[in-house]
VMD Tcl script that builds the backbone (N, CA, C; Angstrom):
set m [mol new atoms 360]
animate dup $m
set s [atomselect $m all]
$s set {name element resname resid chain x y z} {
  {N N ARG 1 A 30.055 -14.763 -28.799}
  {CA C ARG 1 A 29.480 -13.161 -29.184}
  {C C ARG 1 A 29.798 -13.157 -30.499}
  {N N VAL 2 A 28.741 -12.834 -31.291}
  {CA C VAL 2 A 29.353 -12.621 -32.864}
  {C C VAL 2 A 29.527 -10.821 -33.481}
  {N N GLY 3 A 30.051 -10.905 -34.417}
  {CA C GLY 3 A 30.155 -9.716 -34.489}
  {C C GLY 3 A 31.376 -8.814 -33.878}
  {N N GLY 4 A 31.086 -7.296 -34.123}
  {CA C GLY 4 A 31.619 -6.078 -33.679}
  {C C GLY 4 A 30.860 -5.581 -32.714}
  {N N PRO 5 A 31.284 -4.357 -32.416}
  {CA C PRO 5 A 30.777 -3.611 -30.563}
  {C C PRO 5 A 29.496 -3.386 -31.578}
  {N N LEU 6 A 29.026 -3.128 -32.965}
  {CA C LEU 6 A 28.024 -2.546 -33.023}
  {C C LEU 6 A 26.803 -3.663 -33.777}
  {N N GLY 7 A 27.762 -5.070 -34.320}
  {CA C GLY 7 A 26.830 -5.398 -34.674}
  {C C GLY 7 A 26.306 -7.178 -33.669}
  {N N ALA 8 A 26.894 -6.956 -31.842}
  {CA C ALA 8 A 27.256 -7.683 -30.965}
  {C C ALA 8 A 25.234 -8.562 -31.291}
  {N N ARG 9 A 26.005 -9.523 -31.130}
  {CA C ARG 9 A 24.691 -10.488 -30.848}
  {C C ARG 9 A 25.108 -12.093 -29.625}
  {N N TRP 10 A 23.833 -11.802 -29.489}
  {CA C TRP 10 A 24.244 -13.772 -28.093}
  {C C TRP 10 A 24.322 -14.574 -29.106}
  {N N ARG 11 A 25.156 -15.470 -29.155}
  {CA C ARG 11 A 25.061 -16.940 -29.907}
  {C C ARG 11 A 25.441 -18.058 -28.667}
  {N N HIS 12 A 24.453 -18.600 -28.566}
  {CA C HIS 12 A 24.104 -19.341 -27.882}
  {C C HIS 12 A 24.695 -21.365 -28.022}
  {N N PRO 13 A 24.982 -21.720 -26.630}
  {CA C PRO 13 A 26.098 -23.026 -26.931}
  {C C PRO 13 A 24.590 -23.744 -27.765}
  {N N PRO 14 A 25.465 -25.016 -28.460}
  {CA C PRO 14 A 24.354 -25.656 -29.090}
  {C C PRO 14 A 23.311 -26.449 -27.936}
  {N N SER 15 A 23.801 -26.862 -26.770}
  {CA C SER 15 A 23.277 -27.749 -25.538}
  {C C SER 15 A 22.189 -27.081 -25.093}
  {N N CYS 16 A 22.561 -25.016 -25.449}
  {CA C CYS 16 A 21.580 -24.258 -24.405}
  {C C CYS 16 A 20.173 -23.492 -25.880}
  {N N ALA 17 A 18.966 -24.514 -25.984}
  {CA C ALA 17 A 17.743 -24.401 -26.782}
  {C C ALA 17 A 17.486 -23.039 -26.325}
  {N N ARG 18 A 17.060 -22.830 -24.988}
  {CA C ARG 18 A 16.599 -21.519 -24.658}
  {C C ARG 18 A 16.996 -20.286 -24.244}
  {N N GLY 19 A 18.366 -19.972 -24.514}
  {CA C GLY 19 A 18.767 -18.541 -24.106}
  {C C GLY 19 A 19.568 -18.646 -22.714}
  {N N PRO 20 A 20.069 -17.737 -22.260}
  {CA C PRO 20 A 20.459 -17.563 -21.034}
  {C C PRO 20 A 19.973 -17.600 -20.201}
  {N N PRO 21 A 20.095 -18.142 -18.641}
  {CA C PRO 21 A 19.218 -18.132 -17.518}
  {C C PRO 21 A 18.580 -16.927 -17.473}
  {N N THR 22 A 17.600 -17.544 -16.633}
  {CA C THR 22 A 16.645 -16.176 -15.841}
  {C C THR 22 A 16.301 -16.181 -14.492}
  {N N LEU 23 A 16.194 -14.938 -14.090}
  {CA C LEU 23 A 15.942 -14.819 -12.671}
  {C C LEU 23 A 15.363 -15.571 -11.931}
  {N N GLY 24 A 14.463 -16.353 -12.410}
  {CA C GLY 24 A 13.619 -17.330 -11.547}
  {C C GLY 24 A 14.505 -18.705 -11.717}
  {N N ALA 25 A 15.391 -18.928 -12.856}
  {CA C ALA 25 A 15.625 -20.235 -12.966}
  {C C ALA 25 A 17.111 -20.121 -12.113}
  {N N MET 26 A 17.506 -19.060 -11.756}
  {CA C MET 26 A 18.539 -19.387 -10.813}
  {C C MET 26 A 18.025 -19.235 -9.131}
  {N N ALA 27 A 17.536 -18.768 -9.379}
  {CA C ALA 27 A 15.908 -18.915 -8.127}
  {C C ALA 27 A 15.771 -20.191 -7.383}
  {N N ASP 28 A 15.734 -21.113 -8.589}
  {CA C ASP 28 A 15.034 -22.234 -8.302}
  {C C ASP 28 A 16.202 -23.242 -7.996}
  {N N GLY 29 A 17.592 -22.711 -8.375}
  {CA C GLY 29 A 18.584 -23.288 -7.940}
  {C C GLY 29 A 19.377 -22.972 -6.620}
  {N N LEU 30 A 18.527 -22.144 -5.863}
  {CA C LEU 30 A 18.993 -21.601 -4.667}
  {C C LEU 30 A 18.983 -23.060 -3.417}
  {N N ARG 31 A 19.266 -22.788 -2.668}
  {CA C ARG 31 A 19.282 -24.019 -1.385}
  {C C ARG 31 A 18.344 -23.515 -0.368}
  {N N ALA 32 A 17.761 -23.958 0.875}
  {CA C ALA 32 A 16.985 -23.462 1.528}
  {C C ALA 32 A 17.509 -22.381 2.294}
  {N N SER 33 A 18.816 -22.665 2.416}
  {CA C SER 33 A 19.975 -22.219 3.036}
  {C C SER 33 A 20.518 -20.861 2.800}
  {N N ASP 34 A 20.367 -20.654 1.327}
  {CA C ASP 34 A 20.669 -19.408 0.838}
  {C C ASP 34 A 19.586 -18.563 0.874}
  {N N ARG 35 A 18.559 -19.274 0.496}
  {CA C ARG 35 A 17.249 -18.048 0.562}
  {C C ARG 35 A 17.063 -17.725 2.110}
  {N N PHE 36 A 17.459 -18.354 3.157}
  {CA C PHE 36 A 16.964 -18.086 4.637}
  {C C PHE 36 A 18.078 -17.102 4.699}
  {N N SER 37 A 19.355 -16.717 4.583}
  {CA C SER 37 A 20.486 -16.038 4.348}
  {C C SER 37 A 19.819 -14.845 3.510}
  {N N ILE 38 A 19.672 -14.913 2.441}
  {CA C ILE 38 A 18.902 -13.780 1.391}
  {C C ILE 38 A 17.906 -12.815 2.932}
  {N N ASN 39 A 16.795 -14.038 3.173}
  {CA C ASN 39 A 16.009 -13.430 3.950}
  {C C ASN 39 A 16.552 -12.673 4.978}
  {N N SER 40 A 17.363 -12.629 5.972}
  {CA C SER 40 A 17.897 -12.387 6.904}
  {C C SER 40 A 18.358 -11.016 6.265}
  {N N GLN 41 A 19.513 -11.423 5.682}
  {CA C GLN 41 A 20.063 -10.202 4.455}
  {C C GLN 41 A 18.861 -8.853 4.955}
  {N N LEU 42 A 18.054 -8.796 4.336}
  {CA C LEU 42 A 16.704 -7.946 3.888}
  {C C LEU 42 A 16.356 -7.603 5.211}
  {N N GLU 43 A 16.308 -8.403 5.855}
  {CA C GLU 43 A 15.802 -8.119 7.293}
  {C C GLU 43 A 16.343 -6.892 8.047}
  {N N HIS 44 A 17.744 -7.200 7.818}
  {CA C HIS 44 A 18.558 -6.451 8.386}
  {C C HIS 44 A 19.267 -5.400 7.731}
  {N N LEU 45 A 18.992 -5.438 6.508}
  {CA C LEU 45 A 19.064 -3.833 5.744}
  {C C LEU 45 A 17.969 -2.910 6.370}
  {N N GLN 46 A 16.419 -3.317 6.917}
  {CA C GLN 46 A 15.194 -2.812 6.815}
  {C C GLN 46 A 15.407 -2.265 8.056}
  {N N SER 47 A 15.508 -3.366 9.096}
  {CA C SER 47 A 16.147 -2.167 9.983}
  {C C SER 47 A 17.204 -1.899 10.491}
  {N N LYS 48 A 17.976 -1.825 9.667}
  {CA C LYS 48 A 18.804 -0.541 9.454}
  {C C LYS 48 A 18.661 0.415 9.620}
  {N N HIS 49 A 18.211 0.309 7.870}
  {CA C HIS 49 A 17.673 1.701 7.188}
  {C C HIS 49 A 16.335 1.961 7.653}
  {N N VAL 50 A 15.820 3.097 7.639}
  {CA C VAL 50 A 14.616 4.056 7.450}
  {C C VAL 50 A 13.439 3.114 6.266}
  {N N GLY 51 A 14.643 3.884 5.361}
  {CA C GLY 51 A 13.569 4.741 4.361}
  {C C GLY 51 A 13.232 3.296 3.374}
  {N N THR 52 A 14.085 1.529 3.734}
  {CA C THR 52 A 14.336 0.567 2.853}
  {C C THR 52 A 12.802 -0.429 3.067}
  {N N GLY 53 A 11.409 -0.101 3.604}
  {CA C GLY 53 A 10.447 -0.946 3.600}
  {C C GLY 53 A 10.080 -1.565 4.406}
  {N N HIS 54 A 9.084 -2.319 4.281}
  {CA C HIS 54 A 8.591 -3.315 5.090}
  {C C HIS 54 A 7.420 -4.076 4.544}
  {N N ALA 55 A 7.131 -5.327 5.027}
  {CA C ALA 55 A 6.158 -5.950 4.258}
  {C C ALA 55 A 4.192 -5.272 4.723}
  {N N ASP 56 A 4.467 -4.374 5.676}
  {CA C ASP 56 A 2.989 -3.529 5.787}
  {C C ASP 56 A 3.349 -1.850 5.619}
  {N N LEU 57 A 3.968 -1.888 4.617}
  {CA C LEU 57 A 4.440 0.142 4.190}
  {C C LEU 57 A 3.333 0.078 3.141}
  {N N THR 58 A 2.457 1.054 4.007}
  {CA C THR 58 A 1.105 1.619 3.299}
  {C C THR 58 A 1.971 2.986 2.219}
  {N N ARG 59 A 0.820 2.726 1.132}
  {CA C ARG 59 A 1.057 4.151 0.110}
  {C C ARG 59 A 1.508 5.804 0.873}
  {N N HIS 60 A 1.369 5.741 1.626}
  {CA C HIS 60 A 1.199 6.922 2.266}
  {C C HIS 60 A 2.717 7.303 2.970}
  {N N GLU 61 A 3.207 6.116 3.141}
  {CA C GLU 61 A 4.139 6.153 3.709}
  {C C GLU 61 A 5.825 5.768 2.636}
  {N N TRP 62 A 5.091 5.171 1.901}
  {CA C TRP 62 A 6.429 5.021 1.133}
  {C C TRP 62 A 6.322 6.546 0.293}
  {N N ALA 63 A 5.085 7.079 -0.488}
  {CA C ALA 63 A 5.621 8.001 -0.733}
  {C C ALA 63 A 5.863 9.269 0.084}
  {N N VAL 64 A 5.614 9.234 1.644}
  {CA C VAL 64 A 6.329 10.209 2.259}
  {C C VAL 64 A 7.289 10.034 2.542}
  {N N ASN 65 A 8.415 8.566 2.885}
  {CA C ASN 65 A 10.151 8.245 2.381}
  {C C ASN 65 A 10.493 8.909 1.108}
  {N N GLN 66 A 9.678 8.181 -0.354}
  {CA C GLN 66 A 10.682 9.171 -1.332}
  {C C GLN 66 A 10.934 10.561 -1.250}
  {N N HIS 67 A 9.475 11.271 -0.766}
  {CA C HIS 67 A 9.559 12.383 -0.952}
  {C C HIS 67 A 10.869 13.411 0.278}
  {N N ARG 68 A 10.547 12.958 1.055}
  {CA C ARG 68 A 11.839 12.759 2.550}
  {C C ARG 68 A 13.173 12.909 1.858}
  {N N ASP 69 A 13.607 11.777 1.204}
  {CA C ASP 69 A 14.985 11.478 0.444}
  {C C ASP 69 A 15.175 12.966 -0.369}
  {N N SER 70 A 14.044 12.723 -1.407}
  {CA C SER 70 A 14.383 13.984 -2.631}
  {C C SER 70 A 14.899 15.146 -1.847}
  {N N LEU 71 A 14.073 15.957 -0.672}
  {CA C LEU 71 A 13.838 16.840 -0.233}
  {C C LEU 71 A 15.402 16.956 0.450}
  {N N ALA 72 A 15.516 16.055 1.605}
  {CA C ALA 72 A 16.821 16.312 2.168}
  {C C ALA 72 A 17.848 16.430 0.517}
  {N N SER 73 A 18.565 15.290 -0.132}
  {CA C SER 73 A 19.388 15.457 -1.428}
  {C C SER 73 A 18.926 16.838 -1.898}
  {N N PHE 74 A 17.689 17.542 -1.854}
  {CA C PHE 74 A 18.017 18.812 -2.466}
  {C C PHE 74 A 18.727 19.860 -1.861}
  {N N ALA 75 A 18.392 19.781 -0.605}
  {CA C ALA 75 A 19.238 20.910 0.696}
  {C C ALA 75 A 20.226 20.552 1.077}
  {N N ALA 76 A 20.720 19.340 0.834}
  {CA C ALA 76 A 22.559 18.637 0.546}
  {C C ALA 76 A 23.356 19.347 -0.402}
  {N N ARG 77 A 22.780 19.532 -1.165}
  {CA C ARG 77 A 23.798 20.013 -2.471}
  {C C ARG 77 A 23.449 21.023 -2.851}
  {N N PRO 78 A 24.441 22.103 -2.973}
  {CA C PRO 78 A 23.970 23.431 -3.340}
  {C C PRO 78 A 23.827 23.562 -4.501}
  {N N SER 79 A 24.376 23.103 -5.480}
  {CA C SER 79 A 24.237 23.751 -6.917}
  {C C SER 79 A 22.549 23.375 -7.307}
  {N N MET 80 A 21.641 22.851 -7.087}
  {CA C MET 80 A 20.513 22.671 -6.291}
  {C C MET 80 A 20.096 23.772 -6.082}
  {N N LEU 81 A 20.271 24.152 -4.983}
  {CA C LEU 81 A 19.610 24.948 -4.005}
  {C C LEU 81 A 20.110 26.623 -4.528}
  {N N HIS 82 A 20.913 26.413 -5.256}
  {CA C HIS 82 A 20.843 27.447 -6.181}
  {C C HIS 82 A 20.216 27.415 -7.531}
  {N N TYR 83 A 19.816 26.513 -8.124}
  {CA C TYR 83 A 18.981 26.113 -9.294}
  {C C TYR 83 A 17.568 26.765 -8.642}
  {N N PHE 84 A 17.215 26.426 -7.674}
  {CA C PHE 84 A 15.813 26.059 -6.942}
  {C C PHE 84 A 15.471 27.786 -6.678}
  {N N ALA 85 A 16.607 28.421 -6.076}
  {CA C ALA 85 A 16.858 29.675 -5.595}
  {C C ALA 85 A 16.638 30.951 -7.175}
  {N N CYS 86 A 17.046 30.371 -7.975}
  {CA C CYS 86 A 17.010 31.070 -8.619}
  {C C CYS 86 A 15.948 31.113 -9.860}
  {N N ALA 87 A 15.289 29.970 -9.888}
  {CA C ALA 87 A 13.781 29.735 -10.388}
  {C C ALA 87 A 12.825 30.037 -9.836}
  {N N GLU 88 A 12.577 30.157 -8.054}
  {CA C GLU 88 A 11.592 30.962 -7.718}
  {C C GLU 88 A 11.976 31.894 -7.009}
  {N N GLY 89 A 13.092 32.842 -6.946}
  {CA C GLY 89 A 13.490 34.268 -6.826}
  {C C GLY 89 A 13.331 34.536 -6.254}
  {N N ASP 90 A 13.726 33.741 -4.816}
  {CA C ASP 90 A 13.787 33.981 -3.035}
  {C C ASP 90 A 15.917 33.252 -3.168}
  {N N SER 91 A 16.040 33.388 -1.861}
  {CA C SER 91 A 17.491 33.697 -1.333}
  {C C SER 91 A 17.401 31.962 -1.348}
  {N N VAL 92 A 18.935 31.435 -1.027}
  {CA C VAL 92 A 19.481 30.349 -1.035}
  {C C VAL 92 A 18.643 29.478 0.167}
  {N N ALA 93 A 19.312 30.503 1.009}
  {CA C ALA 93 A 18.712 29.864 2.234}
  {C C ALA 93 A 17.219 29.868 2.705}
  {N N ARG 94 A 16.210 30.684 2.321}
  {CA C ARG 94 A 14.570 30.767 2.308}
  {C C ARG 94 A 14.410 29.399 1.877}
  {N N VAL 95 A 15.410 28.890 0.364}
  {CA C VAL 95 A 15.132 27.226 -0.265}
  {C C VAL 95 A 15.354 26.711 0.530}
  {N N ARG 96 A 16.541 26.083 1.302}
  {CA C ARG 96 A 16.902 25.587 2.208}
  {C C ARG 96 A 15.883 25.710 3.492}
  {N N PHE 97 A 15.072 26.132 3.606}
  {CA C PHE 97 A 14.174 26.806 5.034}
  {C C PHE 97 A 12.863 26.086 4.572}
  {N N ASN 98 A 12.219 25.993 3.578}
  {CA C ASN 98 A 11.595 25.926 2.297}
  {C C ASN 98 A 11.765 24.167 2.567}
  {N N CYS 99 A 12.490 23.653 2.226}
  {CA C CYS 99 A 12.412 21.960 1.848}
  {C C CYS 99 A 13.428 22.079 3.214}
  {N N MET 100 A 13.431 22.724 3.916}
  {CA C MET 100 A 13.110 21.204 5.885}
  {C C MET 100 A 11.527 21.989 6.219}
  {N N GLN 101 A 11.317 22.441 6.153}
  {CA C GLN 101 A 10.271 22.509 6.291}
  {C C GLN 101 A 8.490 21.602 5.943}
  {N N ARG 102 A 8.718 21.881 4.397}
  {CA C ARG 102 A 8.530 21.099 3.541}
  {C C ARG 102 A 8.453 19.469 3.802}
  {N N MET 103 A 9.890 18.657 4.555}
  {CA C MET 103 A 10.046 17.496 5.176}
  {C C MET 103 A 9.355 17.039 6.112}
  {N N ILE 104 A 8.559 17.909 7.329}
  {CA C ILE 104 A 7.766 17.923 7.706}
  {C C ILE 104 A 6.571 16.859 7.807}
  {N N GLN 105 A 5.581 17.377 7.190}
  {CA C GLN 105 A 5.051 16.551 6.754}
  {C C GLN 105 A 4.116 16.799 4.883}
  {N N PRO 106 A 5.283 15.538 4.043}
  {CA C PRO 106 A 5.435 16.391 2.681}
  {C C PRO 106 A 4.443 15.756 1.750}
  {N N CYS 107 A 3.654 15.178 2.059}
  {CA C CYS 107 A 2.634 14.545 1.208}
  {C C CYS 107 A 1.170 14.876 2.241}
  {N N GLY 108 A 1.175 15.479 3.107}
  {CA C GLY 108 A 0.099 16.154 3.983}
  {C C GLY 108 A -0.188 14.538 4.802}
  {N N PRO 109 A -1.563 15.708 5.917}
  {CA C PRO 109 A -1.524 14.269 7.031}
  {C C PRO 109 A -1.573 13.186 6.419}
  {N N PRO 110 A -1.396 11.859 7.460}
  {CA C PRO 110 A -1.580 10.768 7.257}
  {C C PRO 110 A -3.675 10.555 6.933}
  {N N PRO 111 A -3.632 9.385 5.784}
  {CA C PRO 111 A -4.554 9.110 5.930}
  {C C PRO 111 A -5.417 8.747 7.407}
  {N N ALA 112 A -7.287 8.687 7.361}
  {CA C ALA 112 A -7.393 7.998 8.420}
  {C C ALA 112 A -7.630 6.997 8.352}
  {N N GLN 113 A -7.025 5.878 9.489}
  {CA C GLN 113 A -7.105 4.687 9.793}
  {C C GLN 113 A -8.114 3.580 9.448}
  {N N GLY 114 A -8.243 2.903 8.439}
  {CA C GLY 114 A -9.843 2.258 8.892}
  {C C GLY 114 A -9.277 0.663 8.196}
  {N N GLY 115 A -10.364 0.097 7.650}
  {CA C GLY 115 A -10.820 -1.343 7.497}
  {C C GLY 115 A -9.831 -1.634 6.182}
  {N N ASN 116 A -9.941 -0.969 5.191}
  {CA C ASN 116 A -9.233 -0.778 3.610}
  {C C ASN 116 A -7.275 -0.289 4.176}
  {N N ASP 117 A -6.723 -1.107 4.052}
  {CA C ASP 117 A -5.813 -1.080 3.990}
  {C C ASP 117 A -4.768 -1.381 3.180}
  {N N ASP 118 A -4.163 0.064 2.818}
  {CA C ASP 118 A -3.858 -0.628 1.048}
  {C C ASP 118 A -2.081 -0.907 1.298}
  {N N ALA 119 A -1.676 -1.559 1.253}
  {CA C ALA 119 A -0.211 -2.015 1.463}
  {C C ALA 119 A 0.115 -2.243 0.148}
  {N N ILE 120 A 1.391 -1.569 -0.142}
  {CA C ILE 120 A 1.860 -1.811 -1.511}
  {C C ILE 120 A 2.085 -3.653 -1.930}
}
mol reanalyze $m
mol bondsrecalc $m
mol representation Tube
mol addrep $m
């Protein structure tokens, strides 16, 4: 590093003409066993936690997971409930109840299953 906290710059060593290694360059250096381990860890995470997604996740399922996570976060935080209650002019209990009701189908009914599968 060259310079102080305001003028900090990265100085490349003389042997490195292209700068710091990128993620792709680091991934090229992984062995097959490392890649298998990373994939197995990802599969374990996806099977353990519902909202982490999978290869066949549709846009609607992804949006439903995002909305439910947000609504659950709002319902679990009293300060957010008080803010929404003040903004809407309702009681805190009514706002919490509305959040719970919206978690049932936050993005409306699922689209009809057809031949057009829009996976992310």
